[in-house]
C-alpha positions, 0 to 999 in steps of 0.5 A, spaced: 785 301 845 785 299 837 793 301 836 795 298 842 797 291 840 800 293 833 805 297 837 806 292 842 808 287 837 813 292 834 816 294 841 817 286 842 820 285 835 825 291 837 827 288 844 828 282 840 833 285 835 836 289 841 837 282 845 841 279 839 845 285 838 847 285 845 849 278 845 856 279 842 858 284 848 855 279 853 859 273 850 865 277 852 863 278 860 863 274 866 856 273 865 856 269 858 856 262 862 849 264 865 846 265 858 842 260 855 840 261 847 833 258 845 831 257 838 824 255 836 824 256 829 822 249 828 815 250 831 814 255 825 816 250 820 823 253 819 828 247 819 835 246 817 836 242 811 836 235 812 839 229 809 833 226 806 833 233 802 839 231 798 838 230 791 844 226 790 842 221 795 849 221 799 853 220 792 859 223 790 862 223 783 869 225 781 871 225 774 878 226 771 881 226 764 888 228 761 890 228 754 897 230 751 900 230 744 907 231 742 910 231 735 916 233 731 919 231 725 922 224 727 918 223 734 910 222 736 908 221 743 900 220 745 898 219 752 891 219 754 889 218 762 882 218 765 878 216 771 872 216 775 869 214 782 863 214 785 862 214 793 856 213 797 857 215 804 852 215 810 854 214 818 853 207 818 856 205 811 860 207 806 861 204 799 866 206 794 868 204 787 873 207 782 876 205 775 882 208 771 886 207 765 892 210 761 894 209 754 901 211 752 904 210 745 911 213 742 914 213 735 921 214 734 924 214 727 931 212 728 933 212 720 929 214 714 927 206 714 927 204 721 923 206 727 921 204 734 914 204 737 913 203 745 906 202 747 904 202 755 897 201 757 894 200 764 887 200 767 884 197 773 878 198 778 877 198 785 871 197 790 870 198 798 865 197 803 866 200 810 861 198 816 862 203 822 863 199 829 864 205 834 866 212 834 873 210 834 873 203 830 871 201 823 871 194 819 871 193 811 873 189 805 876 191 799 878 189 792 882 191 786 883 188 779 888 191 774 892 190 768 899 193 767 904 192 761 909 196 764 909 192 771 908 185 767 901 184 770 896 181 765 891 180 771 892 182 778 887 181 783 887 183 791 881 182 796 881 182 803 878 185 810 881 191 814 880 194 821 882 201 823 882 205 829 882 212 829 885 216 835 880 222 834 873 221 834 870 220 827 865 226 829 872 230 828 873 228 821 872 234 818 878 237 822 883 232 823 884 224 823 889 220 826 888 213 823 892 206 824 890 201 819 891 193 818 889 189 812 890 182 810 888 178 804 890 174 798 893 177 792 893 173 785 898 175 779 897 172 772 904 175 769 905 177 762 912 174 762 915 169 766 918 172 772 925 172 775 922 167 780 920 162 774 913 164 776 907 165 770 902 166 776 901 165 783 896 166 789 900 169 795 898 171 802 899 179 804 898 184 809 899 191 810 900 196 816 899 204 815 899 210 819 895 216 817 894 223 819 890 229 815 888 236 818 883 240 814 884 248 814 880 254 811 885 254 805 884 246 804 887 240 807 894 237 808 895 229 809 900 224 809 901 216 811 907 211 812 905 204 810 909 197 811 907 191 807 909 184 806 908 178 803 907 172 808 910 167 805 916 170 805 917 176 810 923 179 806 919 181 801 916 187 803 916 195 802 916 201 806 912 207 803 912 215 805 907 220 802 905 227 804 901 232 800 896 238 800 890 240 797 889 248 796 882 250 795 881 255 789 874 255 789 868 251 791 869 244 788 876 245 785 883 244 788 890 245 786 894 238 789 901 237 791 904 230 792 911 227 794 912 220 795 918 215 797 918 207 797 924 202 799 922 196 795 924 189 797 917 186 794 918 185 786 916 179 785 913 181 778 920 183 774 920 179 768 926 174 767 932 175 762 935 182 761 932 188 758 934 190 751 936 197 751 930 200 747 926 197 753 930 200 758 930 207 755 923 207 753 921 204 760 917 198 757 918 194 762 919 194 770 926 193 772 929 191 779 930 197 783 931 198 791 927 205 791 923 210 788 920 217 789 916 222 786 913 229 786 906 231 782 902 237 781 895 237 779 887 239 780 881 235 782 874 237 782 869 234 786 861 235 786 855 231 788 852 230 795 854 235 800 853 230 806 858 225 803 865 226 805 863 229 812 859 223 815 864 217 814 871 218 813 873 211 815 878 206 811 878 212 806 881 208 800 885 203 804 
């Protein structure tokens, strides 16, 4: 029977193919609950991609840059913005670090012999470490340091711990998140000019409570948060912020980003003493006392690196 075994093998292959083809129809019948599917590809060395095969070792990097130049006969405007972030995310631990900066210079010739120059600059860095406690709880620490000529901050430093609870299990984070986040710590301020409270530097206790919601869809992601923050030495110094946004996927890695925000402000400890000049007001060279602010933005983002990073540990995302 020399031709029996090859023929039997071919018949077995055909039967297997027919079984796979019939599964879609069986799934629509009452017998679907009685069907078990067994995959033995692992016995033949056919295994799925493993995290240890990740050439980026769970790191994800993001770069952004923007340059703008506007010139006419009597005015010049230069603006540079850039940013970089590096994240390493695993199921048990998440590490995040980012730096950003901006420089803006404007020159106005008010007459043939006089001109006005406005310069605004800011830069900073922040870091985050997060530990997974359970499928709903996580804890972490964060720091932020920066400089802003507009905000009258020669040096600003924030550091402290945080605790988060997620209504949905973190295993569902690729689809949805509903988080409650509490942070507490200290803030150090070294001001460029003396403030309206006659302070040149101060270290103050501060806390913040946030509620955040995000939902991912095939077209992209929608997200938003509500935040209340307060200086503990004076509860009347507080701020309420609402934010909403959406990312629309263009192709892999590249998204169109739309954002809107509103803040009720009662915590401006950094406003410089003395009246602002007309030039400072018109050119926005210094922060002014204000009870609210709002804004909208449109931009693009590009993400590359580890494919495992953002789906395994979304805890305390950028608190």
